[in-house]
DODREN-527537 format. One record per residue (C-alpha): residue in three letters; chain; x, y, z. Coordinates in nm, 4 decimals, decimal comma, padded with zeros to 6 digits, always signed. Example, Ala and Ser with C-alpha at 12.3 -4.5 7.8 and 13.67 -1.06 7.14 Angstrom:
<rs>
<type:ala mol:A c1:+01,2300 c2:-00,4500 c3:+00,7800>
<type:ser mol:A c1:+01,3670 c2:-00,1060 c3:+00,7140>
</rs>
This chain:
<rs>
<type:met mol:A c1:+00,0000 c2:+00,0000 c3:+00,0000>
<type:ser mol:A c1:+00,1392 c2:+00,3401 c3:-00,0872>
<type:gly mol:A c1:+00,0293 c2:+00,6980 c3:-00,0536>
<type:asn mol:A c1:-00,0713 c2:+00,9230 c3:+00,2301>
<type:phe mol:A c1:-00,2754 c2:+00,7470 c3:+00,4952>
<type:phe mol:A c1:-00,2942 c2:+00,6955 c3:+00,8694>
<type:lys mol:A c1:-00,4232 c2:+00,4225 c3:+01,0972>
<type:met mol:A c1:-00,6940 c2:+00,4572 c3:+01,3551>
<type:asp mol:A c1:-00,8317 c2:+00,1980 c3:+01,5949>
<type:asn mol:A c1:-01,1615 c2:+00,0457 c3:+01,4748>
<type:asp mol:A c1:-01,2997 c2:+00,0817 c3:+01,8281>
<type:ile mol:A c1:-01,3340 c2:+00,4556 c3:+01,7625>
<type:phe mol:A c1:-01,6778 c2:+00,3777 c3:+01,6209>
<type:arg mol:A c1:-01,7887 c2:+00,2441 c3:+01,9595>
<type:cys mol:A c1:-01,6927 c2:+00,5586 c3:+02,1475>
<type:gly mol:A c1:-01,9982 c2:+00,7707 c3:+02,0721>
<type:leu mol:A c1:-01,8133 c2:+01,0710 c3:+01,9309>
<type:thr mol:A c1:-02,0066 c2:+01,3412 c3:+01,7513>
<type:ala mol:A c1:-01,9217 c2:+01,4050 c3:+01,3859>
<type:tyr mol:A c1:-01,7190 c2:+01,7136 c3:+01,4814>
<type:glu mol:A c1:-01,5315 c2:+01,5248 c3:+01,7528>
<type:phe mol:A c1:-01,4559 c2:+01,2412 c3:+01,5110>
<type:ile mol:A c1:-01,3210 c2:+01,4810 c3:+01,2472>
<type:val mol:A c1:-01,0951 c2:+01,6727 c3:+01,4869>
<type:tyr mol:A c1:-00,9779 c2:+01,3564 c3:+01,6627>
<type:ser mol:A c1:-00,8950 c2:+01,1990 c3:+01,3249>
<type:tyr mol:A c1:-00,7074 c2:+01,5129 c3:+01,2202>
<type:leu mol:A c1:-00,5009 c2:+01,5130 c3:+01,5384>
<type:ile mol:A c1:-00,4140 c2:+01,1455 c3:+01,4913>
<type:met mol:A c1:-00,3122 c2:+01,2176 c3:+01,1323>
<type:lys mol:A c1:-00,0801 c2:+01,4972 c3:+01,2497>
<type:ala mol:A c1:+00,0587 c2:+01,3117 c3:+01,5531>
<type:asp mol:A c1:+00,4125 c2:+01,1828 c3:+01,5730>
<type:arg mol:A c1:+00,3827 c2:+00,8012 c3:+01,5796>
<type:lys mol:A c1:+00,6307 c2:+00,7559 c3:+01,8663>
<type:thr mol:A c1:+00,5050 c2:+01,0237 c3:+02,1033>
<type:met mol:A c1:+00,1450 c2:+01,0523 c3:+01,9771>
<type:thr mol:A c1:+00,1718 c2:+01,4294 c3:+02,0094>
<type:cys mol:A c1:+00,1166 c2:+01,7138 c3:+01,7666>
<type:tyr mol:A c1:+00,0841 c2:+02,0896 c3:+01,7834>
<type:pro mol:A c1:-00,1277 c2:+02,2302 c3:+01,4993>
<type:ala mol:A c1:-00,2655 c2:+02,5801 c3:+01,5494>
<type:val mol:A c1:-00,6386 c2:+02,6059 c3:+01,6186>
<type:thr mol:A c1:-00,6744 c2:+02,8124 c3:+01,3005>
<type:lys mol:A c1:-00,5029 c2:+02,5360 c3:+01,1007>
<type:ile mol:A c1:-00,7312 c2:+02,2681 c3:+01,2484>
<type:ala mol:A c1:-01,0352 c2:+02,4839 c3:+01,1679>
<type:ser mol:A c1:-00,9233 c2:+02,5414 c3:+00,8114>
<type:glu mol:A c1:-00,8282 c2:+02,1789 c3:+00,7437>
<type:cys mol:A c1:-01,1432 c2:+02,0391 c3:+00,9091>
<type:asn mol:A c1:-01,3742 c2:+02,2968 c3:+00,7496>
<type:met mol:A c1:-01,5136 c2:+02,4397 c3:+01,0728>
<type:ser mol:A c1:-01,4906 c2:+02,7585 c3:+01,2740>
<type:val mol:A c1:-01,2202 c2:+02,8327 c3:+01,5282>
<type:ser mol:A c1:-01,4817 c2:+02,8500 c3:+01,8046>
<type:gln mol:A c1:-01,6124 c2:+02,5068 c3:+01,7027>
<type:val mol:A c1:-01,2593 c2:+02,3631 c3:+01,7165>
<type:arg mol:A c1:-01,2138 c2:+02,5067 c3:+02,0657>
<type:lys mol:A c1:-01,5418 c2:+02,3502 c3:+02,1818>
<type:val mol:A c1:-01,4557 c2:+02,0154 c3:+02,0255>
<type:thr mol:A c1:-01,1028 c2:+01,9974 c3:+02,1653>
<type:ala mol:A c1:-01,2387 c2:+02,0859 c3:+02,5109>
<type:ser mol:A c1:-01,4927 c2:+01,8052 c3:+02,4743>
<type:leu mol:A c1:-01,2226 c2:+01,5585 c3:+02,3647>
<type:val mol:A c1:-01,0201 c2:+01,6568 c3:+02,6716>
<type:asp mol:A c1:-01,3251 c2:+01,6092 c3:+02,8981>
<type:lys mol:A c1:-01,3888 c2:+01,2663 c3:+02,7421>
<type:lys mol:A c1:-01,0187 c2:+01,1773 c3:+02,7906>
<type:phe mol:A c1:-00,9415 c2:+01,1190 c3:+02,4218>
<type:ile mol:A c1:-00,6674 c2:+01,3823 c3:+02,4270>
<type:thr mol:A c1:-00,4730 c2:+01,5945 c3:+02,6701>
<type:lys mol:A c1:-00,3932 c2:+01,9528 c3:+02,5814>
<type:lys mol:A c1:-00,1042 c2:+02,1607 c3:+02,7064>
<type:met mol:A c1:-00,0706 c2:+02,5298 c3:+02,6331>
<type:arg mol:A c1:+00,2712 c2:+02,6259 c3:+02,4997>
<type:tyr mol:A c1:+00,4398 c2:+02,9618 c3:+02,5474>
<type:arg mol:A c1:+00,7512 c2:+03,1386 c3:+02,4241>
<type:lys mol:A c1:+00,9222 c2:+03,4510 c3:+02,5459>
<type:thr mol:A c1:+00,8969 c2:+03,7565 c3:+02,3249>
<type:asn mol:A c1:+01,1759 c2:+04,0096 c3:+02,2791>
<type:asn mol:A c1:+01,0328 c2:+04,2218 c3:+02,5591>
<type:gly mol:A c1:+01,0386 c2:+03,9249 c3:+02,8010>
<type:lys mol:A c1:+00,6653 c2:+03,8580 c3:+02,8045>
<type:asn mol:A c1:+00,5152 c2:+03,5145 c3:+02,7492>
<type:his mol:A c1:+00,3224 c2:+03,4687 c3:+02,4253>
<type:gln mol:A c1:+00,1037 c2:+03,1634 c3:+02,3708>
<type:thr mol:A c1:+00,1893 c2:+02,9587 c3:+02,0647>
<type:ser mol:A c1:-00,0022 c2:+02,6530 c3:+01,9475>
<type:asn mol:A c1:-00,1244 c2:+02,3935 c3:+02,1953>
<type:leu mol:A c1:+00,0438 c2:+02,0563 c3:+02,2340>
<type:tyr mol:A c1:-00,2059 c2:+01,7727 c3:+02,1906>
<type:his mol:A c1:-00,1361 c2:+01,4217 c3:+02,3156>
<type:ile mol:A c1:-00,3535 c2:+01,1377 c3:+02,1859>
<type:glu mol:A c1:-00,4565 c2:+00,9137 c3:+02,4742>
<type:pro mol:A c1:-00,5464 c2:+00,5436 c3:+02,4454>
<type:leu mol:A c1:-00,9130 c2:+00,4999 c3:+02,3567>
<type:pro mol:A c1:-01,1323 c2:+00,5060 c3:+02,6676>
<type:val mol:A c1:-01,3314 c2:+00,1995 c3:+02,5574>
</rs>
């Protein structure tokens, strides 16, 4: 088999995710590093790629965190004036809570 593809556990269909949750969860799995199961796409990038609004992505990622499908860590970097500026979030894909 060749081409761009990713694997996802078949049990995902038994987890009761909404369509939006399924799309965002699938996107995060697609972007995740296979060893660490982490990724850090910007919310605006997720929204654009998944064809939904930024506010919808924020609601969905919060729901996926609540349902323990992912963990989310805010990332920051120092600016030239010494202040912290939030960059993209770090998402970690958790084992399916089946």
